[in-house]
N, C-alpha and C positions, 0 to 999 in steps of 0.2 A: 456287215462284211463277212466274208468266206474267211475261216479262220485258218485255212491253207494257204492264204494268198499272202505275199510279203506286205507288210505295211510300211510305207515310208512317211516320215514327218512333213508336216506342212510348213511351207515358208522357207525361210533362210536356215533352218535346222538342218543339218547334214545327217546323212544316214551312217552309221558305224558297223564295224564288223561284230562288236559285242552286242548289238541290236539285233544282227542276224541270227547271232548264236542264241540269243534269247528267244527268238520267235521260233526257231528250229526246236528248242527245248520245249516250249509249250505245244507245238505241232505233235511232237512225239512221246506226248504224255499218255498214259493208257487211259481207258475210257472208266467212267466210274470213280475216279480218283476224288477224294474229299479232305478238308481239312477245318478245323475250328479257326474262324477268322481272329477271334480275340486270343486263343491260344498261341496261333503263329505270331501275331503281334507282339505278345509278351516276349517270345523266343527271339523275334528280330531286334526287340529293345534291348535283348541282353548281349547281343552281338553286333551291336550298332557300330562301334569304333572299328573292329576288324573289316566290317563290310564297307565302310567309308560313308556311314549314313550319319547326317547331323540330326540333332534335337528337332529342329523345325522341321526338317524331312520327315522325322517320325510323327511330328504332331499333323502334319498333312495327310500322312498316311493314315492316321487314325481317323482323320476326318473323311478320307475317301472311304474307309470301312462303314462309316455310318451310312453312306448313301446306298450301301447294298441291303435289301431287304431282310435276307437270312443270316443266321450265325454261323451256318455252314456253308463253305465254299465248295463246290462241286463243278468239275469240267463239263459236266453234262447240262449245266445251265449257262446262260450268258452271264458273264464275271466283268462286264464293260459299265463303268459307271460315268454320268456326264454331267456333273454339277458345274454350272458356272463359276468364274473366278471369285464373284462377290458371294456365293453360298459357300464357297471353300473358305473364303477369308473370314466368313461369320462362323463357321465351325472349327476353324483353327485359332480361336480366342482374338479375333480382329487382327491378323496377320496383315501388314501392308502388301498390295498387291504385286510390288517389285520383289519383294522378300519370298512371296508364294512362287513366284515364276522360277525364281533362282534354286528353291529347294525342290520344286517338281522336278527340274532337270537333274537333280542329284537322286531322286528316286528311280528317274529312268536309267541314269548311268549306274546305280547300284544293281539294277537288274530287279527291283522289286514290282513295279509296273511296267506296262508298254502302253505306248500311244497307238489309239487308233483315230488318226486324224481324218476329218471328213474333206470333201473336195474345197471347201471355203475356209476350213480349219476351226468351225464352230464344233460346239460339242451338243450333240441330240440323239434322240432314238426315234424311229418310225415303229408304229404299233399299228395291228390290227382294229378292226371295229369290237374285238372282244378283249382288247388290252394286251395282246400277246405282242412281243418286240420282234419285229422281223429284222431291223436294222439298227446298229447303234454306233456312235461315234463319242469317244472319250478317252477314259483311262481302263485299260484291261487289267484285271487283279489276278489273270491265271498264273504269272510267275509265283506268287505265293502258295499257290497249290503244287505247282510242278516243282518246285524247290524246298517243300516243307521238310523232307527227311535230311536233306542237305544242312539246313537251317538248325535243324534238331541235334545233329551230330556235331556241328561247330558249337553251338551252345553247350553241350556235354562236355567237349573237348575244353573250351574256355573255363568251365566250372572246375574242372581237374586243374588246369593250370592255376586258377585262381588260388584254390585251396593249398596247391604246392607253394605258391608265392607267398601265402599267409603263414604256412608253417614254416618256411625258410625265415620269414622275418621274425617269427617268435623265437626260433632258434639263434638268430642272430643277437636277439636282445637278451636271452638266457646267457649266450656265451660272453657277452660284453660284462654283464653282471657277475658272471664267475670269475671273470679274469680281474676286473677291478678290485673284487674283494679280496681274491688270493694274494693280489699284489699288495695289497695294504696288510696284509696279514705278513707276508714276507718283509715288508719295509719295517713293520713294528718289532718282528722278532730277530731278524738278521741283516742289520744295517749295511754289512760289508758284503751282502750277496750280490747278484747281478740283476737286481731289482729294477735299477734306472734302465737297464737295455731291454728289459721286458715292457717298462713303460714305452719307451720309444717306438718298439716294434708294434705295440697295441695301438698307439696313435697313427703311425704309418699306414697300419691297414685302415683303420676308420676312416682316416681321412680321405682315402682312396675311393670310399664309397659316396657316390653322388647323392644329392639331395632326393632326388627322386630315381631310386636305383631300379636297375633292370632285373630280372630273376637270375641272369647270368652273372652280374655285378654281385648279388647277395650271395651266390653259390661259391664265387672266387673268395669272397670275405670270410664265408664259413669254413672253406679249407684253412685258409690261413690262420684263422683264430683257433682250429682245432689243434692245429700242430703249435701254436703257440701256448694254449692250455695245456697241452701234453707236457711240454716243457716245464712250464710252471708247477704243474704237478710232480713231476720229477724233483725239481728243486726243493719244494716243500717236504716231500717225503724223506730226502736226504737230510734236510734241517731237522725234521722230527728225529730221524735215528740219530744224530748227532747231538741232539739236546737231550735224549732221553727221556721224553716226556712221560709222567706217571699217571696212569687212568685215574689213581684215587685223587689226584689233583682235582679233576674235573667233578668227582662225586662230591668235593668239599665246599663246591660252589664258587669256585673262582669264575669271575667273569672277565671279559676282554677289557671292557672300559675301566674297571678296577686294577687291573693287574700291572699298569705302567709303574714302575718305581723310579727314584730320583735316577738311577742309573741302571737299566736292565743290561746294558752290555756287560758291566763288570760281572753282574750276578750269572750272566750266561756264561762268561768266560770260566768263573770259578766251576760253574757245573760242569762244564766240558773238562777242564783239567782234573777233577775229582773222579771223573767217569773212567769207564774202561779203556784200555790201551788204543783200541782201533777206533774209538771216538777222538782221541787226541790226535791221532793222525790225520785227521781231517781238517784239523786247525794248525796253520803254520806259526811259526814264531812271530812274524810280521803282524798278521791279523791280531794276535792275543796283545802283543804291545800297542796296536792301535786302539784296541778295546780299554785297555788298561789306562791310555793318556785322554780318554775322552771325558771331559770334565761332568761333574753331575748335574741332571737337569735344574735343580734349585739354585745352584751357582751361576749356570748360564743365564737363568731368567733374572737373577738379581743383576748381573753384568749388562743383560739387554732387555730392558723392561720395555723398551719401544716396541717389541714385536707382539707383546701381548696384545694390543689393540687390533691386530689383523686376524685374531681367532674369533670365530663367530661369537661366543658368549663372552668373550673378554676374559677367557680363562683357559690356561693351558695345563692339563692334567698328566700329559705324558708326551713321550717322543713324537708319538703320531700327530698329536695336535699340533706340536713344535714344527714338524716338517711341513703340515699343511698350512701354517701361518706364514713359513718361510716363503712356500711357493706364492702366496697372495702378494709378501713383500717384494718379491722378485721384479714382478710387474711394474709395482710402484717405482722400484729404482731403475726401470728400465733396462734390466738385466735380460738379454735375448736367452732363448731355451738352449741353443747351442753352447753358450758359456756355461749355462747352469748344468747341463748334463755332462759337459767335460770335467766339470767340478765334482760332480756326483761320482763320475767314473774313476778319477783321481784320488778322491779324498775317502770316498764313502757316502752315502746319503745324509746321516745324521752329522758328520763333520762338517760337510758342504752346507747344512742348513745352519750350523752353529756358526760358520763363517760368514754366511749371508747376513744372520742377526747382527753380527760385529760390525759388519760393514754398514747396515741400517743406523746401528747404534754412532756411528762415526760420519753418518752422511753428510753433515754440513762441513766436514773437513775433506771429504773425496770428492773431487770434481767429476770423476768419471768411474761409477762403481763397476760397470762391466768390463772394463780394462784392467782395473784393480783386482777383480775376482780372476781374471784370466792370468794375473802375473802370479798370484797365490796358487793357481791351479799347476803352473809349471814347476813352482817351488815343490808341491806335493808330489808330482811326479818323480821328480829327483830325489824325494825322501827328506826333504829339508823344510817341511812345514809341519806345524802342530796347532793344534786349537788352544791347547791350555795356555801357552804364553799370550795369546791374544785376549783370553778370557781374564787372566791375571792381569795385565795391562788394564783393561776396562775397570776391573775392581779397584785396583790402585787410584786410578785417576777419581773414581768416585769417593774413595776415601779422602784424597788431597781436597777434593772440592768440598765436601761436607765439612772439612776441618777450616778452611778458608772462608767458609761462609756461616760457620757456626757463631752464636753471640758470645761476647766475652763476658765470662763471669765477674762478680764484684771482687773476688780475690785477685785476678789478673789485672782489674783496674788500678787496684792499691799498690801494685807492684812497683819498684823503682823504675822511673822512665828510662834510665839507662842500662838496666839490666836484661840480658837475653833470657827468653822463656822457650824452652824447647817445646816439641810438639806433645811430647809425653806428659810434660808437666802442665801445660794448658789443658790436655784431656783430663787429667787427674783433678785439675781445679773445677772442672765444670761438673763433675760428680757430686 
């Protein structure tokens, strides 16, 4: 068939403007243009999704290329191959013929091959006695040569975008790790700070990233996380200045996991009050009073032993472990995140965690823990709530229960039946 003629499809298949444009591109191709068929195939495989080709269509294209006798495709030679459907199915790993037809149409629609249909729609070639091809009907591979530069540029652009996407995802992972660890540091060192707000902002940003994010979605998340990390850095720098951290402490081998005392809030308050005057100006009287009224961790754990089972290793060594266990217990008590965050804002993170531990200890007596926590939060907002009375009440209850369930000593048994024995006397008799 004359390459300058317009080739229309056989049968019911319609002619499209895209096919006309592709045929014109092939006709306008300069003479002597060549390309390696396997190199261009690998390039097309890299840009399969943008050009709309399916994996099955590429399997068929690979089979069509095997029917061309040379590795180099040149527009000076005939680039038409004429395999039968049966031969194509065999080289396409046994693909069903109905699937073959469907994906052949995809190759034509993507502009990877052209149809050169015979008058009866069959594929064949006419040859001279010497074996030279004079006329061929089948699939024309000329678009692969004509669009080789276009495909290579598209592949290079996609590789740049892929690397940028990969780099953006790595930056997102690093930012997430930085923010989580920095907020954990802030929670451990400054429970009266704005760290719950930072947690909420972080969660809102991450929840807005879809499971299969686009490059634009990742960039938007990166921008928001960078702003959040800058705010966290400022808060930590202010905290470091206010606590007047001595570099010699780091050289003495103090580690984060071993630095939690029974009440780091009290020790921190003492350091602030004994420091320079401009440090004391950064801590108001209300914050200092709140820190002083926070019960020691050892007392809280004795009053609320049920919380210990929610820590991973069954051991709470510091306030950081305590808060983490309280977060797990919150879900068991069916307290929603809004009520928890409101409590953290009103009370501070550690007092809110102590309150939740006390609610857990009283769980059998509280019908709706979430509503009870909200009522305590409302009192905290009015300045009418403290965790110390709650912890003292739990400790007193434990003492009374231990006394009532304690075995009676022989001295008590021999006492006069009508004589009243006080609790103090009973305890002394048990010794």
